[in-house]
C-alpha positions as CSV (number, residue, x, y, z in Angstrom):
1,M,-26.7,-6.6,-17.0
2,K,-23.6,-5.6,-16.0
3,R,-21.5,-8.5,-13.9
4,A,-22.6,-10.9,-16.6
5,L,-20.6,-8.8,-19.1
6,L,-17.9,-8.2,-16.7
7,A,-18.0,-11.7,-16.1
8,L,-18.1,-12.5,-20.1
9,T,-15.2,-10.1,-20.8
10,A,-12.9,-11.2,-17.9
11,A,-13.0,-15.1,-18.7
12,A,-11.8,-13.2,-22.4
13,A,-9.3,-11.1,-21.3
14,L,-7.8,-14.1,-19.1
15,T,-7.9,-17.2,-21.8
16,G,-7.0,-14.6,-25.0
17,T,-10.3,-15.7,-27.0
18,F,-10.8,-12.3,-28.3
19,P,-10.2,-12.2,-31.7
20,A,-6.8,-10.9,-32.7
21,A,-6.1,-6.9,-33.2
22,G,-5.5,-7.4,-36.7
23,E,-9.2,-8.7,-37.2
24,V,-10.2,-5.8,-36.3
25,T,-8.9,-2.6,-38.6
26,L,-9.7,1.5,-39.5
27,H,-8.0,2.3,-42.2
28,I,-7.3,5.7,-42.4
29,A,-6.4,7.2,-46.0
30,S,-7.0,10.9,-46.1
31,P,-4.4,13.7,-46.1
32,M,-3.4,15.8,-43.3
33,T,-1.2,18.0,-42.5
34,P,1.3,17.8,-40.0
35,P,-0.7,19.5,-36.7
36,A,1.7,21.5,-34.4
37,W,0.5,19.4,-31.7
38,A,1.4,16.3,-33.1
39,L,5.1,17.0,-34.0
40,L,5.3,18.8,-31.1
41,E,4.3,15.4,-29.1
42,Q,6.6,13.8,-31.1
43,E,9.9,15.7,-30.3
44,L,9.1,15.5,-26.6
45,L,9.2,11.8,-26.3
46,K,12.9,12.5,-28.1
47,A,13.6,15.1,-26.1
48,N,13.0,13.6,-22.8
49,S,14.4,10.2,-23.6
50,A,17.5,12.5,-24.2
51,A,17.4,14.6,-21.1
52,C,17.3,11.1,-19.1
53,E,20.2,9.5,-21.2
54,R,21.7,12.1,-19.5
55,F,20.4,12.3,-16.3
56,Y,21.7,8.9,-15.9
57,E,25.3,9.5,-17.2
58,N,25.7,13.0,-14.9
59,Y,24.3,10.7,-11.7
60,V,24.4,6.9,-12.2
61,D,27.3,4.4,-12.0
62,A,28.5,1.4,-14.0
63,R,26.5,-1.0,-10.6
64,G,23.4,1.2,-11.5
65,Y,23.6,3.0,-8.2
66,L,23.0,6.5,-8.2
67,L,25.4,8.6,-6.9
68,H,24.8,10.6,-3.6
69,V,25.0,10.1,0.2
70,P,22.8,7.5,1.2
71,R,21.0,7.5,4.6
72,W,17.4,6.3,5.9
73,G,14.8,8.6,6.1
74,G,12.1,10.3,5.9
75,N,13.3,13.9,4.1
76,D,16.0,12.4,2.5
77,G,15.7,8.8,2.4
78,P,15.6,5.3,0.3
79,D,12.6,6.7,-1.5
80,D,13.6,9.7,-2.5
81,A,16.4,7.8,-4.4
82,I,14.7,6.0,-6.6
83,E,11.9,8.0,-6.6
84,V,13.8,10.2,-9.3
85,F,13.2,7.3,-11.8
86,Y,9.1,7.9,-10.9
87,N,8.1,8.2,-14.4
88,W,10.6,7.2,-16.9
89,T,9.1,3.3,-17.3
90,L,5.3,5.4,-18.3
91,L,7.9,7.3,-20.7
92,Y,8.7,4.5,-21.9
93,A,4.8,2.8,-22.4
94,L,4.1,6.6,-24.1
95,G,7.0,5.8,-26.5
96,G,10.2,7.2,-25.0
97,K,13.6,5.3,-26.4
98,D,15.0,1.3,-25.5
99,S,17.6,3.0,-23.4
100,L,14.6,4.3,-20.7
101,L,13.5,1.3,-19.9
102,E,17.5,-0.7,-20.0
103,M,18.4,2.6,-17.4
104,F,15.4,1.8,-15.0
105,R,16.3,-1.6,-15.0
106,K,19.9,-1.0,-14.2
107,A,18.7,1.6,-11.2
108,L,16.1,0.1,-9.6
109,D,18.6,-2.9,-9.6
110,G,21.7,-0.4,-8.0
111,H,19.0,0.9,-5.7
112,I,18.0,-2.0,-4.1
113,L,21.4,-3.4,-3.7
114,Q,23.1,0.1,-2.2
115,Y,20.1,0.4,0.5
116,S,20.4,-3.2,1.6
117,E,24.1,-1.8,2.2
118,L,22.3,0.8,4.4
119,K,22.7,0.2,7.9
120,T,21.2,2.7,11.0
121,T,22.0,2.6,14.2
122,K,19.6,5.1,15.8
123,T,16.5,2.9,14.4
124,D,16.4,-0.6,14.5
125,L,14.2,-0.8,11.4
126,G,17.5,-0.5,9.0
127,K,19.7,-1.9,10.9
128,D,20.6,-5.0,8.9
129,G,20.0,-3.5,5.9
130,A,17.3,-0.4,5.0
131,Y,16.0,-3.5,2.5
132,F,15.1,-6.8,3.6
133,E,14.4,-9.1,0.4
134,E,14.8,-6.1,-2.4
135,F,11.7,-4.3,-0.5
136,I,11.7,-1.9,2.5
137,T,11.5,-2.9,6.4
138,S,8.9,-0.8,7.6
139,F,8.0,2.7,6.1
140,D,5.2,4.7,5.6
141,W,3.2,4.2,2.4
142,F,3.0,7.7,1.7
143,H,7.1,7.0,1.5
144,T,7.2,3.3,0.4
145,G,4.5,4.4,-3.2
146,E,6.6,7.5,-3.8
147,G,9.7,5.0,-4.0
148,L,7.2,3.0,-6.0
149,R,6.1,4.4,-8.5
150,G,8.4,3.6,-11.5
151,F,8.6,0.0,-10.3
152,F,4.7,0.4,-10.5
153,F,4.6,1.3,-14.4
154,Q,7.0,-1.2,-15.5
155,G,4.3,-3.2,-15.9
156,L,3.5,-0.9,-18.3
157,A,6.2,-1.3,-20.4
158,D,7.1,-5.4,-20.2
159,P,4.6,-7.6,-18.2
160,K,7.0,-10.7,-19.4
161,D,10.2,-9.2,-17.5
162,E,10.5,-12.2,-15.3
163,K,12.2,-10.2,-12.5
164,L,9.3,-8.0,-12.7
165,I,6.7,-10.9,-11.5
166,R,9.0,-12.4,-9.0
167,R,8.7,-8.6,-7.3
168,M,5.6,-7.8,-8.0
169,K,4.2,-11.2,-6.7
170,R,6.4,-11.3,-4.1
171,F,5.7,-7.7,-3.2
172,A,1.9,-7.8,-2.1
173,G,2.2,-11.3,-0.9
174,L,3.9,-9.3,2.3
175,Y,-0.1,-7.5,2.3
176,M,-1.1,-11.3,2.3
177,N,0.5,-13.2,5.0
178,E,2.4,-15.0,2.5
179,D,5.9,-14.0,3.9
180,P,5.9,-15.8,8.0
181,E,8.7,-13.0,8.5
182,A,6.4,-10.3,7.8
183,P,2.1,-10.4,9.0
184,N,1.5,-7.1,7.9
185,Y,-2.3,-8.6,7.3
186,D,-4.7,-9.4,10.2
187,P,-7.2,-11.4,8.1
188,K,-9.6,-11.6,11.0
189,H,-10.5,-7.8,11.1
190,R,-9.1,-6.8,7.4
191,I,-6.5,-4.1,8.5
192,I,-3.2,-3.4,7.9
193,R,-1.9,-3.7,11.4
194,S,0.6,-0.3,11.4
195,L,1.1,2.8,9.5
196,F,5.0,1.5,9.3
197,T,4.6,-1.8,7.2
198,G,7.5,-4.0,5.1
199,S,9.2,-7.0,4.6
200,K,9.9,-6.7,8.4
201,G,6.4,-6.7,9.1
202,P,4.0,-3.9,11.4
203,L,5.6,-1.6,13.5
204,L,3.3,-1.8,16.6
205,R,5.3,0.6,18.8
206,K,5.2,4.3,18.9
207,A,7.3,5.5,16.3
208,T,10.6,7.3,17.4
209,P,12.0,10.0,16.0
210,Y,14.9,8.3,14.4
211,D,12.5,5.9,13.1
212,W,11.6,8.3,10.5
213,A,14.9,10.7,10.0
214,G,17.6,8.2,10.3
215,D,21.1,8.2,11.4
216,P,23.5,11.0,11.7
217,I,26.4,12.0,9.6
218,S,28.9,14.3,9.5
219,G,29.9,17.3,6.5
220,R,27.8,20.1,4.7
221,F,25.1,19.1,2.1
222,H,22.4,19.9,-0.5
223,L,19.5,19.1,0.8
224,L,16.1,20.1,-1.0
225,H,13.7,19.0,2.2
226,N,15.7,22.4,3.5
227,P,13.9,24.8,5.1
228,A,17.3,27.3,4.1
229,G,15.9,26.6,0.1
230,R,18.1,24.8,-2.3
231,T,20.8,27.2,-2.8
232,R,22.7,27.1,0.6
233,M,24.6,24.0,2.2
234,L,23.9,22.6,5.2
235,D,25.7,21.8,7.9
236,F,24.0,18.3,8.8
237,M,24.8,17.8,12.4
238,S,23.9,21.1,12.9
239,N,20.5,20.2,11.4
240,Y,19.9,17.7,12.5
241,S,18.4,18.4,15.9
242,K,16.1,20.1,13.6
243,M,14.7,17.4,11.2
244,L,14.2,15.2,14.7
245,G,12.2,17.9,16.1
246,H,10.1,18.2,12.1
247,F,9.2,14.3,13.2
248,A,8.9,14.7,17.1
249,E,5.5,13.9,16.9
250,Y,5.3,11.1,14.6
251,Y,4.5,8.3,17.3
252,D,1.2,6.9,16.9
253,V,1.2,4.4,13.6
254,V,-0.2,1.0,15.4
255,G,-2.8,0.5,13.9
256,D,-4.1,0.8,10.4
257,H,-5.0,4.3,8.4
258,H,-6.1,5.4,5.2
259,L,-2.8,6.0,4.1
260,N,-2.2,2.0,3.9
261,L,-5.1,2.1,0.7
262,A,-2.0,2.4,-1.5
263,A,-0.6,-0.6,-0.7
264,T,-3.1,-2.4,-2.6
265,I,-1.4,-1.3,-5.8
266,L,1.3,-4.3,-5.4
267,P,-1.3,-7.4,-5.3
268,I,-4.4,-5.0,-8.4
269,N,-0.6,-5.1,-10.4
270,A,0.2,-8.6,-9.4
271,Y,-3.5,-9.6,-10.6
272,M,-3.2,-7.8,-14.0
273,L,0.3,-9.5,-14.9
274,T,-1.1,-12.9,-13.9
275,G,-4.1,-12.9,-13.7
276,E,-4.5,-15.1,-10.5
277,K,-7.3,-14.3,-8.6
278,K,-5.8,-14.5,-5.0
279,Y,-5.2,-11.0,-5.9
280,R,-7.8,-9.4,-7.3
281,D,-10.0,-11.1,-3.9
282,W,-7.3,-9.4,-1.4
283,V,-7.5,-6.3,-2.8
284,L,-11.3,-6.0,-2.7
285,E,-11.2,-7.6,0.6
286,Y,-9.6,-4.8,2.2
287,V,-11.2,-2.3,0.2
288,N,-14.8,-3.5,1.2
289,A,-13.6,-3.1,4.8
290,W,-12.6,0.0,4.2
291,K,-16.2,1.1,3.0
292,E,-17.9,-0.3,5.2
293,R,-16.1,1.6,8.7
294,T,-16.4,4.6,6.4
295,E,-20.2,4.5,5.5
296,A,-20.4,3.5,9.3
297,N,-18.7,6.4,10.2
298,G,-20.9,8.8,8.5
299,G,-18.9,9.2,5.0
300,N,-15.9,10.8,6.6
301,I,-12.8,8.0,5.9
302,P,-11.1,7.1,9.1
303,S,-7.2,8.0,10.1
304,N,-7.5,5.0,12.5
305,I,-8.6,1.6,13.1
306,G,-7.5,-0.5,15.9
307,L,-5.5,-3.5,16.1
308,N,-9.3,-4.8,17.6
309,G,-11.0,-3.6,14.5
310,R,-12.6,-0.9,15.5
311,I,-12.8,2.6,14.6
312,G,-10.2,4.6,16.0
313,G,-9.1,1.5,18.5
314,E,-6.2,2.7,19.2
315,H,-7.1,6.2,20.3
316,G,-10.5,5.5,22.6
317,G,-12.9,6.0,19.0
318,R,-11.8,8.8,18.6
319,W,-11.5,8.0,14.2
320,Y,-9.6,11.2,13.1
321,K,-6.3,10.6,14.9
322,G,-2.8,9.1,13.9
323,V,0.3,10.8,11.9
324,Y,-0.8,11.9,8.7
325,G,-4.4,11.7,10.2
326,W,-7.3,14.2,10.3
327,N,-6.3,15.3,14.0
328,F,-2.4,15.1,12.9
329,T,-1.8,19.1,13.6
330,V,1.7,19.5,15.2
331,F,4.7,21.6,15.9
332,D,7.5,21.1,12.9
333,G,10.4,21.3,15.1
334,E,12.4,21.8,11.9
335,L,10.3,25.1,11.0
336,G,9.8,25.9,14.4
337,E,5.9,26.2,14.0
338,I,2.8,24.3,14.0
339,A,1.8,22.1,10.5
340,H,-1.3,21.2,9.4
341,R,-0.7,17.3,8.1
342,N,-3.6,15.5,6.7
343,Y,-2.7,12.9,4.2
344,L,-6.5,12.0,3.6
345,T,-6.2,11.3,0.0
346,A,-2.8,10.0,-1.0
347,G,-3.7,6.6,-0.1
348,S,-7.4,6.3,0.2
349,W,-8.4,7.6,-3.5
350,P,-6.0,4.8,-5.1
351,G,-7.2,2.3,-3.4
352,F,-10.5,3.1,-3.8
353,A,-9.9,3.8,-7.8
354,N,-8.1,0.3,-7.1
355,A,-11.4,-1.9,-6.6
356,L,-13.3,0.2,-9.5
357,L,-10.7,-1.2,-12.1
358,L,-11.6,-4.5,-11.1
359,T,-15.1,-4.1,-10.3
360,G,-16.8,-1.2,-12.3
361,D,-18.6,-0.6,-9.6
362,Q,-19.2,3.2,-9.3
363,S,-19.8,2.5,-5.6
364,Y,-16.1,2.5,-4.9
365,V,-16.1,6.6,-6.5
366,G,-19.1,7.2,-4.9
367,V,-17.3,6.9,-1.3
368,L,-15.0,9.4,-2.6
369,R,-17.7,11.7,-3.5
370,R,-19.3,11.5,-0.4
371,Q,-16.3,12.3,1.8
372,M,-16.0,15.2,-0.6
373,D,-20.0,16.5,0.3
374,N,-19.0,16.1,4.0
375,I,-16.1,18.1,3.1
376,Y,-17.9,21.0,1.1
377,A,-20.7,20.5,3.1
378,Q,-18.3,22.7,5.8
379,K,-17.0,25.5,4.2
380,K,-16.8,29.5,4.4
381,V,-17.4,32.5,1.7
382,E,-15.1,35.0,3.1
383,N,-14.3,38.0,0.7
384,G,-15.3,35.8,-2.8
385,R,-13.4,33.2,-2.0
386,T,-14.5,29.6,-0.9
387,L,-12.5,28.7,1.9
388,L,-12.5,24.7,3.2
389,P,-11.7,22.8,5.9
390,Q,-8.3,20.7,5.5
391,M,-8.7,19.3,9.5
392,F,-10.6,17.3,11.8
393,G,-10.7,16.8,16.0
394,D,-9.2,18.9,17.9
395,P,-7.5,22.2,16.7
396,R,-4.2,21.6,19.1
397,G,-3.7,18.0,17.4
398,Y,-2.0,15.8,20.1
399,K,-3.1,18.3,23.2
400,F,-6.2,17.0,23.7
401,T,-8.9,18.4,24.9
402,G,-12.2,17.6,24.2
403,R,-12.8,19.6,21.1
404,E,-13.9,17.9,18.1
405,E,-14.6,20.3,14.8
406,W,-13.5,21.2,11.4
407,Y,-10.7,23.4,11.4
408,H,-7.6,24.6,9.4
409,Y,-9.9,26.2,7.0
410,T,-8.1,26.8,3.6
411,P,-9.2,28.4,-0.4
412,H,-7.0,24.5,-1.1
413,T,-10.5,23.1,-2.7
414,F,-9.3,19.8,-3.6
415,P,-9.3,20.5,-7.7
416,D,-6.7,17.6,-8.5
417,R,-8.8,14.8,-6.4
418,L,-12.5,16.8,-8.0
419,T,-11.1,16.1,-11.5
420,E,-10.6,12.4,-10.4
421,I,-13.8,11.6,-9.6
422,Y,-15.5,12.9,-12.2
423,L,-13.0,11.2,-14.5
424,W,-14.1,7.8,-13.2
425,S,-17.6,8.7,-12.9
426,M,-18.1,10.6,-16.2
427,D,-21.1,12.0,-14.7
428,R,-21.6,15.8,-15.6
429,K,-22.9,16.5,-11.6
430,D,-19.3,15.7,-10.2
431,L,-17.5,18.4,-13.1
432,E,-19.6,21.2,-11.2
433,R,-17.1,20.9,-8.6
434,V,-14.0,20.4,-11.2
435,P,-12.7,23.8,-12.3
436,I,-13.0,24.3,-16.4
437,E,-9.2,25.0,-17.5
438,G,-6.6,23.9,-18.6
439,W,-6.9,20.3,-20.1
440,I,-10.3,19.7,-18.6
441,G,-11.6,23.2,-20.4
442,F,-9.3,22.2,-23.1
443,L,-11.8,18.5,-22.8
444,E,-15.2,21.2,-22.6
445,G,-14.5,22.5,-25.8
446,R,-12.8,26.3,-24.1
447,D,-9.3,26.4,-25.2
448,P,-9.0,24.7,-28.6
449,D,-4.4,26.1,-28.0
450,Y,-4.1,24.3,-25.0
451,P,-2.8,21.2,-26.7
452,V,0.4,23.0,-28.1
453,K,1.1,25.2,-24.8
454,A,1.2,22.6,-22.4
455,L,3.3,20.9,-24.2
456,E,5.3,24.0,-25.1
457,Q,5.4,24.5,-21.2
458,E,6.5,20.8,-20.7
459,F,9.6,21.6,-23.3
460,E,10.4,24.9,-20.9
461,E,9.9,22.2,-17.9
462,L,12.2,19.8,-19.5
463,R,15.1,22.9,-20.1
464,R,14.7,24.2,-16.9
465,A,15.8,20.2,-15.6
466,V,18.4,20.2,-18.2
467,E,19.8,23.3,-17.2
468,R,19.8,22.7,-13.3
469,I,21.1,19.0,-14.4
470,R,24.5,21.6,-16.4
471,T,25.0,23.7,-12.8
472,D,24.0,21.7,-10.3
473,P,26.6,22.4,-7.9
474,T,26.6,19.3,-5.8
475,T,29.3,16.0,-5.9
476,P,28.2,13.2,-4.8
477,T,29.6,13.5,-1.8
478,T,27.5,16.3,-1.2
479,R,24.3,15.3,-2.1
480,L,21.4,13.8,-0.4
481,A,18.7,12.2,-1.9
482,D,16.3,13.9,-2.3
483,W,18.5,16.5,-4.0
484,L,17.8,14.9,-7.5
485,L,14.2,15.2,-7.3
486,A,14.4,18.4,-9.0
487,M,17.2,17.6,-11.8
488,S,14.9,14.2,-12.8
489,P,13.9,15.4,-16.4
490,A,10.9,13.4,-17.4
491,Q,8.0,15.9,-18.6
492,T,4.9,12.9,-18.7
493,D,1.8,15.3,-17.9
494,A,0.4,16.4,-20.7
495,L,1.6,13.3,-23.3
496,T,-1.0,11.4,-21.0
497,N,-3.3,14.5,-20.8
498,L,-2.8,15.0,-24.8
499,M,-2.5,11.2,-26.1
500,L,-4.0,8.9,-23.7
501,G,-7.0,10.9,-22.0
502,G,-5.2,10.0,-18.6
503,Y,-4.5,12.0,-15.8
504,F,-1.7,12.3,-13.3
505,P,-2.3,14.9,-10.5
506,R,0.2,16.3,-8.6
507,G,-1.1,14.6,-6.2
508,R,0.4,11.0,-5.7
509,I,-1.6,8.6,-8.0
510,W,0.3,5.7,-9.4
511,M,-1.6,3.7,-11.4
512,L,-2.3,4.4,-15.4
513,H,-6.5,5.9,-15.7
514,S,-7.2,6.2,-19.0
515,R,-9.1,5.4,-22.2
516,F,-6.5,4.5,-24.4
517,R,-2.9,3.2,-24.7
518,Y,-1.0,2.7,-27.7
519,F,1.7,-0.3,-29.1
520,D,4.0,-0.6,-31.6
521,P,3.2,-4.3,-33.5
522,V,6.0,-4.1,-35.4
523,R,8.1,-3.7,-32.6
524,R,6.3,-5.7,-30.3
525,R,6.6,-3.0,-28.2
526,A,4.2,-0.8,-25.7
527,G,3.9,2.9,-27.5
528,P,3.5,3.7,-30.6
529,P,5.9,4.3,-33.8
530,E,7.6,7.5,-34.0
531,S,5.5,9.3,-36.5
532,F,2.3,8.4,-35.1
533,G,0.5,11.5,-33.5
534,A,-2.6,11.0,-31.0
535,L,-4.8,13.8,-29.7
536,V,-7.9,12.4,-27.5
537,E,-10.4,16.3,-28.1
538,K,-13.4,14.9,-25.6
539,L,-14.7,12.5,-23.0
540,A,-18.2,10.9,-22.5
541,A,-19.8,8.9,-20.4
542,D,-19.8,6.3,-23.3
543,S,-17.8,8.0,-26.0
544,A,-14.1,9.9,-26.6
545,T,-13.1,11.7,-29.3
546,V,-9.9,11.3,-31.0
547,T,-7.5,12.2,-33.9
548,F,-4.7,10.2,-34.7
549,V,-1.9,11.3,-37.6
550,N,0.9,9.7,-39.3
551,T,3.3,12.4,-40.0
552,D,5.6,10.5,-42.3
553,P,4.7,11.0,-45.8
554,V,6.8,8.4,-46.9
555,H,5.6,5.1,-45.4
556,P,2.1,4.0,-44.0
557,I,2.1,2.6,-40.2
558,D,0.3,0.6,-38.2
559,V,-0.9,1.0,-35.1
560,I,-2.6,-1.3,-31.9
561,V,-5.2,0.9,-30.4
562,Q,-5.9,-0.1,-26.6
563,A,-9.4,0.6,-24.5
564,G,-7.8,1.8,-22.1
565,G,-4.5,1.5,-19.7
566,Y,-5.8,-2.1,-18.9
567,A,-8.1,-2.1,-21.0
568,E,-11.3,-2.4,-18.6
569,H,-12.7,-0.2,-21.3
570,H,-14.2,-1.4,-24.3
571,F,-14.7,-0.2,-27.9
572,V,-18.0,-0.5,-29.4
573,S,-18.0,0.8,-32.4
574,A,-16.4,4.0,-34.4
575,R,-17.4,6.0,-36.7
576,L,-15.0,7.6,-39.6
577,D,-15.3,9.3,-42.6
578,G,-19.3,9.3,-41.8
579,K,-19.6,5.8,-41.5
580,E,-19.9,3.5,-38.3
581,I,-17.7,0.8,-38.0
582,P,-18.5,-2.3,-35.4
583,I,-15.5,-3.0,-33.1
584,D,-17.2,-4.8,-29.8
585,H,-12.9,-5.1,-28.6
586,P,-10.6,-3.8,-26.1
587,Y,-8.5,-3.0,-28.8
588,L,-8.2,-2.3,-32.7
589,T,-5.8,-1.8,-35.4
590,V,-5.2,1.8,-36.8
591,R,-4.2,1.8,-40.2
592,L,-2.2,4.8,-41.7
593,E,-1.0,6.3,-44.6
594,P,1.7,8.4,-45.3
595,G,0.7,11.7,-44.1
596,C,-2.9,10.7,-43.6
597,G,-5.0,11.5,-40.1
598,A,-8.3,11.2,-39.1
599,R,-11.1,12.4,-36.2
600,V,-12.8,9.2,-34.7
601,V,-15.5,8.9,-32.4
602,F,-15.5,6.2,-30.7
603,T,-18.5,4.5,-28.6
604,M,-17.1,2.9,-25.4
605,K,-18.4,0.7,-22.4
606,R,-16.5,1.8,-19.2
607,Y,-15.5,-0.9,-16.6
608,A,-16.3,-4.1,-18.2
609,N,-13.4,-5.6,-19.0
610,Q,-11.1,-7.2,-16.3
611,P,-7.4,-4.7,-16.2
612,T,-5.2,-6.7,-17.6
613,L,-0.9,-5.7,-18.1
614,V,-0.5,-8.8,-20.7
615,Q,0.2,-6.8,-24.7
616,P,-2.8,-7.4,-27.4
617,W,-0.3,-9.4,-29.3
618,D,0.6,-12.5,-26.5
619,R,-3.0,-12.2,-24.8
620,G,-3.2,-16.6,-24.8
621,W,0.8,-16.1,-23.3
622,M,-1.4,-15.9,-19.9
623,A,-3.6,-18.1,-19.7
624,K,-0.2,-20.7,-20.3
625,Q,1.5,-19.2,-17.4
């Protein structure tokens, strides 16, 4: 039955056979005094937009170039330079100003040109430019993904942008072997062939510290990735050896890696922009390969798949090896101490969640749940604190002595990752491991004041970011790219929680998983009208409760409400003023009379439709492409 529903709704989504959004309308005419949370939402959107304009004026020139000293590298390289705009397109889709999209487009074009001009001497990866054909030549997906976050969200803002569509298709094709110069993917073994990939293909040799750290430069600079602290300038040449020391043991990159699952974000976006089935097929082919290997590995997601397609194939069957893998315990020459850096969740969580979006198949969430089960099975309780292992393998890392064990126990209990598992499954058993606090506590009815407190905190974070801009001691010739990460002012976490019922943890998920999204049918753009407020109050497996309000006492407004960030969910009905109203649609129109609002309880089917970025009024447009 579920497969039949998916097939039916997928066909409807891609052919535009659903009725127009205006055919299903909720009319809200009950007076409501503007709630504090609604006024704060609106003011935060305005303040965010103004602060981003200030940032852009200070740090971007007429060409769209970021005013800094460009470098190749993992500490302050291309990804950091464009990452400063990471959520501007999301802010636009939440209802921010039109200028946000204009600034992002200009900054992205300028960034690509600026780093295409950057040439390296110490690593051949950037000898002809850090970018080739508008994409990084070869780097790891932890950093590449960070730099692409704003680009990933651009489809939420304007999915008909021809340059966006062209780029997304071409970038996705880099992982589908559509570019003969970039054979990143091995279809026989269903692997991405290296941790380092890009527009020049996979790196099939051991990486060097120069591949990671780039070239030396002369001068004194402000660097965010600076062990001495943000307040101190450092002489680059005297610290360059330490930077190389940071990456001294970052050499085992050959073979597939769980970080590469993040690469699925490109083809799933290409699919949602175009409806071309090949992108969907590739994502599922690749994620299913990882699913099978994880099951064969006792539920532990491997951090190395050999070029022969075998688990641990580059390390004698040791599934936990490789840079950023389970056993990546290294001596950090920059810090002068041992460091443990297992980046398990950074790629695997987005990858399996993308397969869930495409299929509605909860077994993909099951992979992540079982991984957490395996980790929690090793827990220790000391002095009342739960400690979990963060690593597996030989505790001495690359100095392998034959020991294999769970190690590096810390109080980090993966709350963000567990919250995602719960929100994707909506299984109350998954909630048992999630801290019932903050936004989750609010959804569980424990903190009714949370929305106002969270929005006020976002205002404080915004104020601090603008203050850092105002007092910034750097100049274009003394700042490196990562310095500006602390200056980018946009605050979107609370707005995403409260307005959309969506969740962005601090730990790098680059897709919008939410229950709702809004569109302005008058201005024909993503984001609701300016006087609209929304508060998602409760989420359940088959329902969602949300309050809508129009704070304008003079004019009525219409807003299109979509089920899910990508219309992947489906409205069954709505309960309003004691009446059950049938919907049977992925979106509907809500008309709010002046100064009116109401609480609406939606009955929903989650993951019932194929995800799409096509906006409601253009549902027939995709079928013509």
